[in-house]
mmCIF file of the N, C-alpha and C atoms, coordinates in Angstrom:
data_MODEL
# 
_entry.id   MODEL 
# 
loop_
_atom_site.group_PDB 
_atom_site.id 
_atom_site.type_symbol 
_atom_site.label_atom_id 
_atom_site.label_alt_id 
_atom_site.label_comp_id 
_atom_site.label_asym_id 
_atom_site.label_entity_id 
_atom_site.label_seq_id 
_atom_site.pdbx_PDB_ins_code 
_atom_site.Cartn_x 
_atom_site.Cartn_y 
_atom_site.Cartn_z 
_atom_site.occupancy 
_atom_site.B_iso_or_equiv 
_atom_site.pdbx_formal_charge 
_atom_site.auth_seq_id 
_atom_site.auth_comp_id 
_atom_site.auth_asym_id 
_atom_site.auth_atom_id 
_atom_site.pdbx_PDB_model_num 
ATOM 1   N N  . MET A 1 1  ? 3.397   -42.971 -7.443  1.00 0.00 ? 1  MET A N  1 
ATOM 2   C CA . MET A 1 1  ? 4.378   -42.722 -6.541  1.00 0.00 ? 1  MET A CA 1 
ATOM 3   C C  . MET A 1 1  ? 5.735   -42.413 -7.401  1.00 0.00 ? 1  MET A C  1 
ATOM 4   N N  . ALA A 1 2  ? 5.476   -41.656 -8.464  1.00 0.00 ? 2  ALA A N  1 
ATOM 5   C CA . ALA A 1 2  ? 6.708   -41.320 -9.353  1.00 0.00 ? 2  ALA A CA 1 
ATOM 6   C C  . ALA A 1 2  ? 7.571   -40.285 -8.612  1.00 0.00 ? 2  ALA A C  1 
ATOM 7   N N  . THR A 1 3  ? 8.816   -40.400 -8.782  1.00 0.00 ? 3  THR A N  1 
ATOM 8   C CA . THR A 1 3  ? 9.649   -39.538 -8.190  1.00 0.00 ? 3  THR A CA 1 
ATOM 9   C C  . THR A 1 3  ? 10.657  -38.986 -9.420  1.00 0.00 ? 3  THR A C  1 
ATOM 10  N N  . ASP A 1 4  ? 11.072  -37.706 -9.172  1.00 0.00 ? 4  ASP A N  1 
ATOM 11  C CA . ASP A 1 4  ? 11.808  -37.076 -10.258 1.00 0.00 ? 4  ASP A CA 1 
ATOM 12  C C  . ASP A 1 4  ? 13.305  -37.424 -9.813  1.00 0.00 ? 4  ASP A C  1 
ATOM 13  N N  . MET A 1 5  ? 13.942  -38.422 -10.454 1.00 0.00 ? 5  MET A N  1 
ATOM 14  C CA . MET A 1 5  ? 15.227  -38.611 -10.206 1.00 0.00 ? 5  MET A CA 1 
ATOM 15  C C  . MET A 1 5  ? 16.112  -38.559 -11.292 1.00 0.00 ? 5  MET A C  1 
ATOM 16  N N  . THR A 1 6  ? 17.149  -37.894 -11.115 1.00 0.00 ? 6  THR A N  1 
ATOM 17  C CA . THR A 1 6  ? 18.210  -37.654 -12.177 1.00 0.00 ? 6  THR A CA 1 
ATOM 18  C C  . THR A 1 6  ? 18.988  -38.875 -12.450 1.00 0.00 ? 6  THR A C  1 
ATOM 19  N N  . PRO A 1 7  ? 19.441  -39.084 -13.784 1.00 0.00 ? 7  PRO A N  1 
ATOM 20  C CA . PRO A 1 7  ? 20.271  -40.078 -14.071 1.00 0.00 ? 7  PRO A CA 1 
ATOM 21  C C  . PRO A 1 7  ? 21.440  -40.290 -13.221 1.00 0.00 ? 7  PRO A C  1 
ATOM 22  N N  . THR A 1 8  ? 21.745  -41.587 -12.916 1.00 0.00 ? 8  THR A N  1 
ATOM 23  C CA . THR A 1 8  ? 22.936  -41.768 -12.117 1.00 0.00 ? 8  THR A CA 1 
ATOM 24  C C  . THR A 1 8  ? 23.929  -42.687 -12.824 1.00 0.00 ? 8  THR A C  1 
ATOM 25  N N  . THR A 1 9  ? 25.179  -42.442 -12.654 1.00 0.00 ? 9  THR A N  1 
ATOM 26  C CA . THR A 1 9  ? 26.220  -43.191 -13.158 1.00 0.00 ? 9  THR A CA 1 
ATOM 27  C C  . THR A 1 9  ? 26.815  -44.072 -12.136 1.00 0.00 ? 9  THR A C  1 
ATOM 28  N N  . ILE A 1 10 ? 26.855  -45.428 -12.415 1.00 0.00 ? 10 ILE A N  1 
ATOM 29  C CA . ILE A 1 10 ? 27.517  -46.338 -11.453 1.00 0.00 ? 10 ILE A CA 1 
ATOM 30  C C  . ILE A 1 10 ? 28.659  -46.874 -11.966 1.00 0.00 ? 10 ILE A C  1 
ATOM 31  N N  . ASP A 1 11 ? 29.752  -46.773 -11.333 1.00 0.00 ? 11 ASP A N  1 
ATOM 32  C CA . ASP A 1 11 ? 31.078  -47.278 -11.712 1.00 0.00 ? 11 ASP A CA 1 
ATOM 33  C C  . ASP A 1 11 ? 31.101  -48.740 -11.450 1.00 0.00 ? 11 ASP A C  1 
ATOM 34  N N  . LEU A 1 12 ? 31.191  -49.610 -12.572 1.00 0.00 ? 12 LEU A N  1 
ATOM 35  C CA . LEU A 1 12 ? 31.252  -51.084 -12.302 1.00 0.00 ? 12 LEU A CA 1 
ATOM 36  C C  . LEU A 1 12 ? 32.629  -51.627 -12.741 1.00 0.00 ? 12 LEU A C  1 
ATOM 37  N N  . THR A 1 13 ? 33.473  -50.739 -12.787 1.00 0.00 ? 13 THR A N  1 
ATOM 38  C CA . THR A 1 13 ? 34.898  -51.050 -13.224 1.00 0.00 ? 13 THR A CA 1 
ATOM 39  C C  . THR A 1 13 ? 35.427  -52.053 -12.087 1.00 0.00 ? 13 THR A C  1 
ATOM 40  N N  . GLY A 1 14 ? 35.966  -53.105 -12.577 1.00 0.00 ? 14 GLY A N  1 
ATOM 41  C CA . GLY A 1 14 ? 36.660  -54.118 -11.779 1.00 0.00 ? 14 GLY A CA 1 
ATOM 42  C C  . GLY A 1 14 ? 35.816  -55.294 -11.402 1.00 0.00 ? 14 GLY A C  1 
ATOM 43  N N  . LEU A 1 15 ? 34.509  -55.227 -11.807 1.00 0.00 ? 15 LEU A N  1 
ATOM 44  C CA . LEU A 1 15 ? 33.477  -56.158 -11.466 1.00 0.00 ? 15 LEU A CA 1 
ATOM 45  C C  . LEU A 1 15 ? 33.499  -57.275 -12.525 1.00 0.00 ? 15 LEU A C  1 
ATOM 46  N N  . PRO A 1 16 ? 33.356  -58.518 -12.179 1.00 0.00 ? 16 PRO A N  1 
ATOM 47  C CA . PRO A 1 16 ? 33.356  -59.665 -13.270 1.00 0.00 ? 16 PRO A CA 1 
ATOM 48  C C  . PRO A 1 16 ? 32.210  -59.308 -14.248 1.00 0.00 ? 16 PRO A C  1 
ATOM 49  N N  . GLU A 1 17 ? 32.583  -59.800 -15.553 1.00 0.00 ? 17 GLU A N  1 
ATOM 50  C CA . GLU A 1 17 ? 31.640  -59.624 -16.598 1.00 0.00 ? 17 GLU A CA 1 
ATOM 51  C C  . GLU A 1 17 ? 30.198  -60.093 -16.221 1.00 0.00 ? 17 GLU A C  1 
ATOM 52  N N  . SER A 1 18 ? 30.194  -61.252 -15.601 1.00 0.00 ? 18 SER A N  1 
ATOM 53  C CA . SER A 1 18 ? 28.700  -61.874 -15.323 1.00 0.00 ? 18 SER A CA 1 
ATOM 54  C C  . SER A 1 18 ? 28.064  -60.904 -14.368 1.00 0.00 ? 18 SER A C  1 
ATOM 55  N N  . VAL A 1 19 ? 28.670  -60.229 -13.489 1.00 0.00 ? 19 VAL A N  1 
ATOM 56  C CA . VAL A 1 19 ? 27.974  -59.251 -12.526 1.00 0.00 ? 19 VAL A CA 1 
ATOM 57  C C  . VAL A 1 19 ? 27.391  -58.094 -13.447 1.00 0.00 ? 19 VAL A C  1 
ATOM 58  N N  . ILE A 1 20 ? 28.343  -57.595 -14.347 1.00 0.00 ? 20 ILE A N  1 
ATOM 59  C CA . ILE A 1 20 ? 28.077  -56.521 -15.208 1.00 0.00 ? 20 ILE A CA 1 
ATOM 60  C C  . ILE A 1 20 ? 26.658  -56.814 -15.987 1.00 0.00 ? 20 ILE A C  1 
ATOM 61  N N  . ARG A 1 21 ? 26.671  -58.020 -16.561 1.00 0.00 ? 21 ARG A N  1 
ATOM 62  C CA . ARG A 1 21 ? 25.547  -58.418 -17.443 1.00 0.00 ? 21 ARG A CA 1 
ATOM 63  C C  . ARG A 1 21 ? 24.323  -58.474 -16.513 1.00 0.00 ? 21 ARG A C  1 
ATOM 64  N N  . GLU A 1 22 ? 24.383  -58.971 -15.353 1.00 0.00 ? 22 GLU A N  1 
ATOM 65  C CA . GLU A 1 22 ? 23.210  -59.136 -14.408 1.00 0.00 ? 22 GLU A CA 1 
ATOM 66  C C  . GLU A 1 22 ? 22.732  -57.733 -14.125 1.00 0.00 ? 22 GLU A C  1 
ATOM 67  N N  . VAL A 1 23 ? 23.541  -56.813 -13.702 1.00 0.00 ? 23 VAL A N  1 
ATOM 68  C CA . VAL A 1 23 ? 23.139  -55.359 -13.456 1.00 0.00 ? 23 VAL A CA 1 
ATOM 69  C C  . VAL A 1 23 ? 22.370  -54.828 -14.683 1.00 0.00 ? 23 VAL A C  1 
ATOM 70  N N  . THR A 1 24 ? 23.001  -54.977 -15.973 1.00 0.00 ? 24 THR A N  1 
ATOM 71  C CA . THR A 1 24 ? 22.488  -54.397 -17.068 1.00 0.00 ? 24 THR A CA 1 
ATOM 72  C C  . THR A 1 24 ? 21.018  -55.063 -17.303 1.00 0.00 ? 24 THR A C  1 
ATOM 73  N N  . GLN A 1 25 ? 20.981  -56.423 -17.082 1.00 0.00 ? 25 GLN A N  1 
ATOM 74  C CA . GLN A 1 25 ? 19.531  -57.043 -17.321 1.00 0.00 ? 25 GLN A CA 1 
ATOM 75  C C  . GLN A 1 25 ? 18.486  -56.484 -16.296 1.00 0.00 ? 25 GLN A C  1 
ATOM 76  N N  . LEU A 1 26 ? 19.085  -56.212 -15.002 1.00 0.00 ? 26 LEU A N  1 
ATOM 77  C CA . LEU A 1 26 ? 18.141  -55.705 -14.031 1.00 0.00 ? 26 LEU A CA 1 
ATOM 78  C C  . LEU A 1 26 ? 17.556  -54.299 -14.502 1.00 0.00 ? 26 LEU A C  1 
ATOM 79  N N  . VAL A 1 27 ? 18.478  -53.498 -14.885 1.00 0.00 ? 27 VAL A N  1 
ATOM 80  C CA . VAL A 1 27 ? 18.083  -52.107 -15.343 1.00 0.00 ? 27 VAL A CA 1 
ATOM 81  C C  . VAL A 1 27 ? 17.202  -52.182 -16.535 1.00 0.00 ? 27 VAL A C  1 
ATOM 82  N N  . GLU A 1 28 ? 17.442  -52.973 -17.511 1.00 0.00 ? 28 GLU A N  1 
ATOM 83  C CA . GLU A 1 28 ? 16.642  -53.217 -18.607 1.00 0.00 ? 28 GLU A CA 1 
ATOM 84  C C  . GLU A 1 28 ? 15.305  -53.635 -18.266 1.00 0.00 ? 28 GLU A C  1 
ATOM 85  N N  . GLU A 1 29 ? 15.204  -54.587 -17.439 1.00 0.00 ? 29 GLU A N  1 
ATOM 86  C CA . GLU A 1 29 ? 13.857  -55.031 -16.969 1.00 0.00 ? 29 GLU A CA 1 
ATOM 87  C C  . GLU A 1 29 ? 13.137  -54.130 -16.127 1.00 0.00 ? 29 GLU A C  1 
ATOM 88  N N  . ALA A 1 30 ? 13.822  -53.279 -15.312 1.00 0.00 ? 30 ALA A N  1 
ATOM 89  C CA . ALA A 1 30 ? 13.198  -52.179 -14.581 1.00 0.00 ? 30 ALA A CA 1 
ATOM 90  C C  . ALA A 1 30 ? 12.633  -51.182 -15.588 1.00 0.00 ? 30 ALA A C  1 
ATOM 91  N N  . ARG A 1 31 ? 13.349  -50.851 -16.648 1.00 0.00 ? 31 ARG A N  1 
ATOM 92  C CA . ARG A 1 31 ? 12.881  -50.006 -17.692 1.00 0.00 ? 31 ARG A CA 1 
ATOM 93  C C  . ARG A 1 31 ? 11.622  -50.352 -18.295 1.00 0.00 ? 31 ARG A C  1 
ATOM 94  N N  . ARG A 1 32 ? 11.762  -51.692 -18.728 1.00 0.00 ? 32 ARG A N  1 
ATOM 95  C CA . ARG A 1 32 ? 10.433  -52.305 -19.465 1.00 0.00 ? 32 ARG A CA 1 
ATOM 96  C C  . ARG A 1 32 ? 9.241   -52.256 -18.507 1.00 0.00 ? 32 ARG A C  1 
ATOM 97  N N  . LYS A 1 33 ? 9.498   -52.613 -17.130 1.00 0.00 ? 33 LYS A N  1 
ATOM 98  C CA . LYS A 1 33 ? 8.318   -52.644 -16.220 1.00 0.00 ? 33 LYS A CA 1 
ATOM 99  C C  . LYS A 1 33 ? 7.753   -51.142 -16.083 1.00 0.00 ? 33 LYS A C  1 
ATOM 100 N N  . GLN A 1 34 ? 8.612   -50.239 -15.969 1.00 0.00 ? 34 GLN A N  1 
ATOM 101 C CA . GLN A 1 34 ? 8.121   -48.997 -15.837 1.00 0.00 ? 34 GLN A CA 1 
ATOM 102 C C  . GLN A 1 34 ? 7.504   -48.398 -17.076 1.00 0.00 ? 34 GLN A C  1 
ATOM 103 N N  . ALA A 1 35 ? 7.864   -48.701 -18.287 1.00 0.00 ? 35 ALA A N  1 
ATOM 104 C CA . ALA A 1 35 ? 7.190   -48.444 -19.555 1.00 0.00 ? 35 ALA A CA 1 
ATOM 105 C C  . ALA A 1 35 ? 6.031   -49.006 -19.525 1.00 0.00 ? 35 ALA A C  1 
ATOM 106 N N  . ALA A 1 36 ? 5.806   -50.252 -19.289 1.00 0.00 ? 36 ALA A N  1 
ATOM 107 C CA . ALA A 1 36 ? 4.554   -50.973 -19.223 1.00 0.00 ? 36 ALA A CA 1 
ATOM 108 C C  . ALA A 1 36 ? 3.536   -50.379 -18.263 1.00 0.00 ? 36 ALA A C  1 
ATOM 109 N N  . GLU A 1 37 ? 3.993   -50.096 -17.075 1.00 0.00 ? 37 GLU A N  1 
ATOM 110 C CA . GLU A 1 37 ? 3.201   -49.593 -16.114 1.00 0.00 ? 37 GLU A CA 1 
ATOM 111 C C  . GLU A 1 37 ? 2.639   -48.142 -16.470 1.00 0.00 ? 37 GLU A C  1 
ATOM 112 N N  . ALA A 1 38 ? 3.484   -47.429 -17.237 1.00 0.00 ? 38 ALA A N  1 
ATOM 113 C CA . ALA A 1 38 ? 3.131   -46.011 -17.653 1.00 0.00 ? 38 ALA A CA 1 
ATOM 114 C C  . ALA A 1 38 ? 2.086   -46.147 -18.753 1.00 0.00 ? 38 ALA A C  1 
ATOM 115 N N  . ALA A 1 39 ? 2.303   -47.260 -19.532 1.00 0.00 ? 39 ALA A N  1 
ATOM 116 C CA . ALA A 1 39 ? 1.342   -47.516 -20.700 1.00 0.00 ? 39 ALA A CA 1 
ATOM 117 C C  . ALA A 1 39 ? 0.070   -48.241 -20.226 1.00 0.00 ? 39 ALA A C  1 
ATOM 118 N N  . GLY A 1 40 ? 0.046   -48.658 -18.965 1.00 0.00 ? 40 GLY A N  1 
ATOM 119 C CA . GLY A 1 40 ? -1.147  -49.385 -18.512 1.00 0.00 ? 40 GLY A CA 1 
ATOM 120 C C  . GLY A 1 40 ? -1.302  -50.882 -18.895 1.00 0.00 ? 40 GLY A C  1 
ATOM 121 N N  . LYS A 1 41 ? -0.157  -51.481 -19.282 1.00 0.00 ? 41 LYS A N  1 
ATOM 122 C CA . LYS A 1 41 ? -0.032  -52.709 -19.701 1.00 0.00 ? 41 LYS A CA 1 
ATOM 123 C C  . LYS A 1 41 ? 0.844   -53.614 -18.806 1.00 0.00 ? 41 LYS A C  1 
ATOM 124 N N  . ARG A 1 42 ? 0.579   -54.854 -18.941 1.00 0.00 ? 42 ARG A N  1 
ATOM 125 C CA . ARG A 1 42 ? 1.330   -55.872 -18.183 1.00 0.00 ? 42 ARG A CA 1 
ATOM 126 C C  . ARG A 1 42 ? 2.824   -55.902 -18.883 1.00 0.00 ? 42 ARG A C  1 
ATOM 127 N N  . PRO A 1 43 ? 3.944   -56.226 -18.154 1.00 0.00 ? 43 PRO A N  1 
ATOM 128 C CA . PRO A 1 43 ? 5.171   -56.541 -18.800 1.00 0.00 ? 43 PRO A CA 1 
ATOM 129 C C  . PRO A 1 43 ? 5.072   -57.749 -19.705 1.00 0.00 ? 43 PRO A C  1 
ATOM 130 N N  . PRO A 1 44 ? 5.874   -57.945 -20.757 1.00 0.00 ? 44 PRO A N  1 
ATOM 131 C CA . PRO A 1 44 ? 5.760   -59.186 -21.683 1.00 0.00 ? 44 PRO A CA 1 
ATOM 132 C C  . PRO A 1 44 ? 6.292   -60.321 -20.954 1.00 0.00 ? 44 PRO A C  1 
ATOM 133 N N  . LEU A 1 45 ? 5.836   -61.477 -21.381 1.00 0.00 ? 45 LEU A N  1 
ATOM 134 C CA . LEU A 1 45 ? 6.300   -62.779 -20.811 1.00 0.00 ? 45 LEU A CA 1 
ATOM 135 C C  . LEU A 1 45 ? 7.478   -63.319 -21.516 1.00 0.00 ? 45 LEU A C  1 
ATOM 136 N N  . MET A 1 46 ? 7.448   -62.831 -22.871 1.00 0.00 ? 46 MET A N  1 
ATOM 137 C CA . MET A 1 46 ? 8.442   -63.317 -23.680 1.00 0.00 ? 46 MET A CA 1 
ATOM 138 C C  . MET A 1 46 ? 9.921   -63.029 -23.227 1.00 0.00 ? 46 MET A C  1 
ATOM 139 N N  . GLY A 1 47 ? 10.737  -64.068 -22.986 1.00 0.00 ? 47 GLY A N  1 
ATOM 140 C CA . GLY A 1 47 ? 12.148  -63.786 -22.460 1.00 0.00 ? 47 GLY A CA 1 
ATOM 141 C C  . GLY A 1 47 ? 12.153  -63.587 -20.934 1.00 0.00 ? 47 GLY A C  1 
ATOM 142 N N  . ARG A 1 48 ? 11.127  -63.686 -20.343 1.00 0.00 ? 48 ARG A N  1 
ATOM 143 C CA . ARG A 1 48 ? 11.161  -63.455 -18.840 1.00 0.00 ? 48 ARG A CA 1 
ATOM 144 C C  . ARG A 1 48 ? 12.172  -64.487 -18.084 1.00 0.00 ? 48 ARG A C  1 
ATOM 145 N N  . PHE A 1 49 ? 12.370  -65.639 -18.666 1.00 0.00 ? 49 PHE A N  1 
ATOM 146 C CA . PHE A 1 49 ? 13.480  -66.613 -17.934 1.00 0.00 ? 49 PHE A CA 1 
ATOM 147 C C  . PHE A 1 49 ? 14.517  -66.773 -18.592 1.00 0.00 ? 49 PHE A C  1 
ATOM 148 N N  . ALA A 1 50 ? 14.833  -65.911 -19.722 1.00 0.00 ? 50 ALA A N  1 
ATOM 149 C CA . ALA A 1 50 ? 16.030  -66.204 -20.508 1.00 0.00 ? 50 ALA A CA 1 
ATOM 150 C C  . ALA A 1 50 ? 17.367  -66.012 -19.683 1.00 0.00 ? 50 ALA A C  1 
ATOM 151 N N  . HIS A 1 51 ? 17.383  -65.202 -18.608 1.00 0.00 ? 51 HIS A N  1 
ATOM 152 C CA . HIS A 1 51 ? 18.479  -65.151 -17.813 1.00 0.00 ? 51 HIS A CA 1 
ATOM 153 C C  . HIS A 1 51 ? 18.997  -66.337 -17.141 1.00 0.00 ? 51 HIS A C  1 
ATOM 154 N N  . LEU A 1 52 ? 18.134  -67.277 -16.932 1.00 0.00 ? 52 LEU A N  1 
ATOM 155 C CA . LEU A 1 52 ? 18.349  -68.605 -16.448 1.00 0.00 ? 52 LEU A CA 1 
ATOM 156 C C  . LEU A 1 52 ? 19.125  -69.554 -17.372 1.00 0.00 ? 52 LEU A C  1 
ATOM 157 N N  . GLY A 1 53 ? 19.109  -69.236 -18.581 1.00 0.00 ? 53 GLY A N  1 
ATOM 158 C CA . GLY A 1 53 ? 19.920  -70.049 -19.474 1.00 0.00 ? 53 GLY A CA 1 
ATOM 159 C C  . GLY A 1 53 ? 19.462  -71.507 -19.666 1.00 0.00 ? 53 GLY A C  1 
ATOM 160 N N  . LEU A 1 54 ? 17.954  -71.658 -19.572 1.00 0.00 ? 54 LEU A N  1 
ATOM 161 C CA . LEU A 1 54 ? 17.463  -72.871 -19.808 1.00 0.00 ? 54 LEU A CA 1 
ATOM 162 C C  . LEU A 1 54 ? 17.435  -73.289 -21.289 1.00 0.00 ? 54 LEU A C  1 
ATOM 163 N N  . SER A 1 55 ? 17.814  -74.519 -21.527 1.00 0.00 ? 55 SER A N  1 
ATOM 164 C CA . SER A 1 55 ? 17.669  -75.103 -22.881 1.00 0.00 ? 55 SER A CA 1 
ATOM 165 C C  . SER A 1 55 ? 17.145  -76.376 -22.925 1.00 0.00 ? 55 SER A C  1 
ATOM 166 N N  . PHE A 1 56 ? 16.177  -76.740 -23.700 1.00 0.00 ? 56 PHE A N  1 
ATOM 167 C CA . PHE A 1 56 ? 15.747  -78.160 -23.814 1.00 0.00 ? 56 PHE A CA 1 
ATOM 168 C C  . PHE A 1 56 ? 15.987  -78.651 -25.255 1.00 0.00 ? 56 PHE A C  1 
ATOM 169 N N  . PRO A 1 57 ? 16.506  -79.855 -25.526 1.00 0.00 ? 57 PRO A N  1 
ATOM 170 C CA . PRO A 1 57 ? 16.666  -80.421 -26.691 1.00 0.00 ? 57 PRO A CA 1 
ATOM 171 C C  . PRO A 1 57 ? 15.280  -80.718 -27.454 1.00 0.00 ? 57 PRO A C  1 
ATOM 172 N N  . LYS A 1 58 ? 15.388  -80.562 -28.667 1.00 0.00 ? 58 LYS A N  1 
ATOM 173 C CA . LYS A 1 58 ? 14.038  -80.773 -29.465 1.00 0.00 ? 58 LYS A CA 1 
ATOM 174 C C  . LYS A 1 58 ? 13.422  -82.166 -29.164 1.00 0.00 ? 58 LYS A C  1 
ATOM 175 N N  . GLU A 1 59 ? 14.331  -83.112 -28.911 1.00 0.00 ? 59 GLU A N  1 
ATOM 176 C CA . GLU A 1 59 ? 13.686  -84.520 -28.662 1.00 0.00 ? 59 GLU A CA 1 
ATOM 177 C C  . GLU A 1 59 ? 12.885  -84.489 -27.364 1.00 0.00 ? 59 GLU A C  1 
ATOM 178 N N  . VAL A 1 60 ? 13.307  -83.787 -26.309 1.00 0.00 ? 60 VAL A N  1 
ATOM 179 C CA . VAL A 1 60 ? 12.533  -83.639 -25.071 1.00 0.00 ? 60 VAL A CA 1 
ATOM 180 C C  . VAL A 1 60 ? 11.369  -83.035 -25.302 1.00 0.00 ? 60 VAL A C  1 
ATOM 181 N N  . ILE A 1 61 ? 11.228  -81.965 -25.974 1.00 0.00 ? 61 ILE A N  1 
ATOM 182 C CA . ILE A 1 61 ? 9.941   -81.178 -26.269 1.00 0.00 ? 61 ILE A CA 1 
ATOM 183 C C  . ILE A 1 61 ? 9.001   -82.020 -27.072 1.00 0.00 ? 61 ILE A C  1 
ATOM 184 N N  . ASP A 1 62 ? 9.513   -82.714 -28.242 1.00 0.00 ? 62 ASP A N  1 
ATOM 185 C CA . ASP A 1 62 ? 8.708   -83.584 -28.977 1.00 0.00 ? 62 ASP A CA 1 
ATOM 186 C C  . ASP A 1 62 ? 8.157   -84.764 -28.230 1.00 0.00 ? 62 ASP A C  1 
ATOM 187 N N  . GLU A 1 63 ? 8.874   -85.339 -27.294 1.00 0.00 ? 63 GLU A N  1 
ATOM 188 C CA . GLU A 1 63 ? 8.348   -86.399 -26.371 1.00 0.00 ? 63 GLU A CA 1 
ATOM 189 C C  . GLU A 1 63 ? 7.233   -85.906 -25.476 1.00 0.00 ? 63 GLU A C  1 
ATOM 190 N N  . ALA A 1 64 ? 7.444   -84.742 -24.894 1.00 0.00 ? 64 ALA A N  1 
ATOM 191 C CA . ALA A 1 64 ? 6.457   -84.132 -23.954 1.00 0.00 ? 64 ALA A CA 1 
ATOM 192 C C  . ALA A 1 64 ? 5.191   -83.810 -24.774 1.00 0.00 ? 64 ALA A C  1 
ATOM 193 N N  . GLN A 1 65 ? 5.266   -83.455 -25.973 1.00 0.00 ? 65 GLN A N  1 
ATOM 194 C CA . GLN A 1 65 ? 4.174   -83.159 -26.773 1.00 0.00 ? 65 GLN A CA 1 
ATOM 195 C C  . GLN A 1 65 ? 3.387   -84.398 -27.107 1.00 0.00 ? 65 GLN A C  1 
ATOM 196 N N  . ARG A 1 66 ? 4.029   -85.473 -27.482 1.00 0.00 ? 66 ARG A N  1 
ATOM 197 C CA . ARG A 1 66 ? 3.388   -86.803 -27.802 1.00 0.00 ? 66 ARG A CA 1 
ATOM 198 C C  . ARG A 1 66 ? 2.705   -87.287 -26.548 1.00 0.00 ? 66 ARG A C  1 
ATOM 199 N N  . GLU A 1 67 ? 3.426   -87.242 -25.335 1.00 0.00 ? 67 GLU A N  1 
ATOM 200 C CA . GLU A 1 67 ? 2.775   -87.654 -24.135 1.00 0.00 ? 67 GLU A CA 1 
ATOM 201 C C  . GLU A 1 67 ? 1.459   -86.886 -23.866 1.00 0.00 ? 67 GLU A C  1 
ATOM 202 N N  . CYS A 1 68 ? 1.355   -85.551 -24.048 1.00 0.00 ? 68 CYS A N  1 
ATOM 203 C CA . CYS A 1 68 ? 0.290   -84.666 -23.878 1.00 0.00 ? 68 CYS A CA 1 
ATOM 204 C C  . CYS A 1 68 ? -0.842  -85.015 -24.776 1.00 0.00 ? 68 CYS A C  1 
ATOM 205 N N  . TRP A 1 69 ? -0.599  -85.366 -26.125 1.00 0.00 ? 69 TRP A N  1 
ATOM 206 C CA . TRP A 1 69 ? -1.574  -85.666 -26.986 1.00 0.00 ? 69 TRP A CA 1 
ATOM 207 C C  . TRP A 1 69 ? -2.008  -87.064 -27.157 1.00 0.00 ? 69 TRP A C  1 
ATOM 208 N N  . ALA A 1 70 ? -1.270  -88.017 -26.368 1.00 0.00 ? 70 ALA A N  1 
ATOM 209 C CA . ALA A 1 70 ? -1.532  -89.397 -26.563 1.00 0.00 ? 70 ALA A CA 1 
ATOM 210 C C  . ALA A 1 70 ? -2.975  -89.754 -26.189 1.00 0.00 ? 70 ALA A C  1 
ATOM 211 N N  . ASN A 1 71 ? -3.563  -89.141 -25.232 1.00 0.00 ? 71 ASN A N  1 
ATOM 212 C CA . ASN A 1 71 ? -4.887  -89.616 -24.776 1.00 0.00 ? 71 ASN A CA 1 
ATOM 213 C C  . ASN A 1 71 ? -6.049  -88.633 -25.105 1.00 0.00 ? 71 ASN A C  1 
ATOM 214 N N  . PHE A 1 72 ? -5.652  -87.741 -26.119 1.00 0.00 ? 72 PHE A N  1 
ATOM 215 C CA . PHE A 1 72 ? -6.619  -86.754 -26.543 1.00 0.00 ? 72 PHE A CA 1 
ATOM 216 C C  . PHE A 1 72 ? -7.508  -87.448 -27.530 1.00 0.00 ? 72 PHE A C  1 
ATOM 217 N N  . PRO A 1 73 ? -8.834  -87.398 -27.487 1.00 0.00 ? 73 PRO A N  1 
ATOM 218 C CA . PRO A 1 73 ? -9.738  -87.935 -28.364 1.00 0.00 ? 73 PRO A CA 1 
ATOM 219 C C  . PRO A 1 73 ? -9.486  -87.543 -29.814 1.00 0.00 ? 73 PRO A C  1 
ATOM 220 N N  . ARG A 1 74 ? -9.555  -88.343 -30.691 1.00 0.00 ? 74 ARG A N  1 
ATOM 221 C CA . ARG A 1 74 ? -9.407  -88.066 -32.164 1.00 0.00 ? 74 ARG A CA 1 
ATOM 222 C C  . ARG A 1 74 ? -10.818 -87.732 -32.697 1.00 0.00 ? 74 ARG A C  1 
ATOM 223 N N  . GLU A 1 75 ? -11.775 -88.368 -32.235 1.00 0.00 ? 75 GLU A N  1 
ATOM 224 C CA . GLU A 1 75 ? -13.114 -88.220 -32.753 1.00 0.00 ? 75 GLU A CA 1 
ATOM 225 C C  . GLU A 1 75 ? -13.975 -87.916 -31.484 1.00 0.00 ? 75 GLU A C  1 
ATOM 226 N N  . PHE A 1 76 ? -14.897 -87.042 -31.639 1.00 0.00 ? 76 PHE A N  1 
ATOM 227 C CA . PHE A 1 76 ? -15.755 -86.619 -30.681 1.00 0.00 ? 76 PHE A CA 1 
ATOM 228 C C  . PHE A 1 76 ? -17.048 -87.382 -30.580 1.00 0.00 ? 76 PHE A C  1 
ATOM 229 N N  . PRO A 1 77 ? -17.521 -87.771 -29.478 1.00 0.00 ? 77 PRO A N  1 
ATOM 230 C CA . PRO A 1 77 ? -18.774 -88.461 -29.532 1.00 0.00 ? 77 PRO A CA 1 
ATOM 231 C C  . PRO A 1 77 ? -19.953 -87.607 -30.036 1.00 0.00 ? 77 PRO A C  1 
ATOM 232 N N  . ASP A 1 78 ? -20.966 -88.229 -30.651 1.00 0.00 ? 78 ASP A N  1 
ATOM 233 C CA . ASP A 1 78 ? -22.154 -87.444 -31.134 1.00 0.00 ? 78 ASP A CA 1 
ATOM 234 C C  . ASP A 1 78 ? -22.724 -86.825 -29.979 1.00 0.00 ? 78 ASP A C  1 
ATOM 235 N N  . THR A 1 79 ? -23.163 -85.671 -30.019 1.00 0.00 ? 79 THR A N  1 
ATOM 236 C CA . THR A 1 79 ? -23.942 -85.113 -29.035 1.00 0.00 ? 79 THR A CA 1 
ATOM 237 C C  . THR A 1 79 ? -25.403 -84.850 -29.311 1.00 0.00 ? 79 THR A C  1 
ATOM 238 N N  . PRO A 1 80 ? -26.261 -85.233 -28.334 1.00 0.00 ? 80 PRO A N  1 
ATOM 239 C CA . PRO A 1 80 ? -27.606 -85.163 -28.841 1.00 0.00 ? 80 PRO A CA 1 
ATOM 240 C C  . PRO A 1 80 ? -28.040 -83.736 -29.128 1.00 0.00 ? 80 PRO A C  1 
ATOM 241 N N  . ARG A 1 81 ? -28.867 -83.709 -30.166 1.00 0.00 ? 81 ARG A N  1 
ATOM 242 C CA . ARG A 1 81 ? -29.300 -82.310 -30.707 1.00 0.00 ? 81 ARG A CA 1 
ATOM 243 C C  . ARG A 1 81 ? -30.594 -82.084 -30.052 1.00 0.00 ? 81 ARG A C  1 
ATOM 244 N N  . ARG A 1 82 ? -30.715 -80.739 -29.901 1.00 0.00 ? 82 ARG A N  1 
ATOM 245 C CA . ARG A 1 82 ? -32.039 -80.164 -29.173 1.00 0.00 ? 82 ARG A CA 1 
ATOM 246 C C  . ARG A 1 82 ? -33.087 -79.858 -30.137 1.00 0.00 ? 82 ARG A C  1 
# 
């Protein structure tokens, strides 16, 4: 469903900087998606939620990792051989 569209210039004069950044991010994401579809690939997940500005301190990540691995067996039981 490709259409032949000519490049369009949009005047963003007078808009807040945050809106301009959002518009720029949307355009860049649309270009990445289009390129990925053209190449037959899925869009990359890296940076997918960067626009949300989420940040976690190292301590929180370390604690979550400790909790995840706390009950992981260190030694595996012997399995019967066939």
